[in-house]
N, C-alpha and C positions, 0 to 999 in steps of 0.2 A: 504495500500499500504506499501510496506516495505522501509526502508531507504537506501538511495543509499550507496555504497561504500566509499565515501569520509566522510558521516555521521556517517557510523558505525566505522571506523578507529578513526574518532574524538572521538566518544564515549568511545572506547576502550583507548586510548590513555588519555583522561580526567579521566576515572574511575581506571585506573592502573598506571598512570603517566609513561607513556613510549612515545616512538617515533617510533610506526609503520608507516611504509609508504605505504603498501599492504596488502592487505587481505591474500595472501599467506602466507606472515610471520607468519601468526598464525597458520599455520601447525603443528607446533612444539607441540601444546597443552598445553603449558605452558599459555598463556592468558586465553583460554578458563577454565583451572583448577582454575584461579586466579579469572575469572569472577563468578563462583561458590562459590568460597570463600568470594567474597564481600555479598555473598546472606547469606551463613550460617555460616561462620568464624570460620570452624572447618577443613578444609583441611588441612593434614601435608604438609604445604609449603615447609618446610626443604627439601621433598622428589620433589618437582617442580623445573625442571632444565629450566632457560632461556637461558642460554648461552651454547646452542648445535647448533650442526652443521648437525649432520647426522641422517637418519631415524632410526636407532637402536638406538640412545640416546633419542628419543621422546617417545618410547614405555612407559616408566616410568611414564611419564607425563599423558599419556592416562590410564594406570591403576590408577593415582591416581583420575584423573576424572570418569572414570566406577566406583570405588568405591563410590565414592560420588553419582553418580546417584541411584546406588544400594542401599545404607545405606538411602537414602531421597525418594526412590521408585519412581522414575521419569522414566516414562514408555518412553524411547526416544531411539533409537538405536544410538550409536555413529559410524559412517562410518570409524574407524580408519584408516583403510588401505587406503582409498583416501584420507583422511584428510593429512595424512603423506606425501603423494605426492606433497604436497605443491603447490596445483593446484586452481587457484583462483574460480573457480565456485562452487567446493564441499565446500572451506571454508566459501564462501560468502553465502550460503544456510545454512551451520550449524550456521554461525553467525548468520543470520537473525532469525533462530529460537532461539538462545540462548538470542539473544537481547528482544525477546518477551516475552521470559521466565523471565528474569531479570525484565523486566519492571512490569511483575503480581506479582513477588516473592521478591523484594529487599525490604529491612525493612525500609529504609529510613535513616538510621544512615550513619554518617561518616566513610569512609572505608579508612585507611591509608595504601594503596596499598605497600607501599615502606618499611615500618616497618612488614608489612605482610611478603614481600618476604625475607627480612633481606638483610643486605649491602654485603654478599658475594654471592649472588643469583640474582646480577643485570645483565640486558641481556647484550649480546656484545655491542648493539649499542644503548643504553638507556642512557639518561641524567639522572645523580644522582640527584633526585629532594626530599627533606623530608617534602614538605607540604602535609597536608591530602586534599584528592580531594574533592571540593564542588559539591559533585555528584548531590543533589537533585537540586540547585539554577541552574546549567547546563543542565539538565532535563527538568526543569521547563522554560528554555529559548531556547527551542527549538533545545537543544544537543548541542549550542553554549557555549562557554567558557566564563565566565564573563569577 
């Protein structure tokens, strides 16, 4: 059984040190790209834009994500057009798949999401936190923050 929306948002916020409140907010593609960066550590995060407001601005984030999928031979279609509409159901389904993929592939290292994003690329609504996410401890605690 998949995690609930609330559990998934809490996981994204813990991993990426962000303050999302709804699954729909992930439709920009920025968080999806950074989740993949937490696994592989080699996405060009300077090209991922968190402070976006319009669909046309989201395309670059999805290009980075698609390049990651292609280079790592991930056989999953990214429903970019549907995700960019920022609808809950489409983003929930993709996030559920992405969480399962992350559970299977995350190397277990600490991931400093804030440093990887860079100070100039903070989301419009995120609090600026500079701590490294205690990812494994939170995941071993049922997704709850310590």
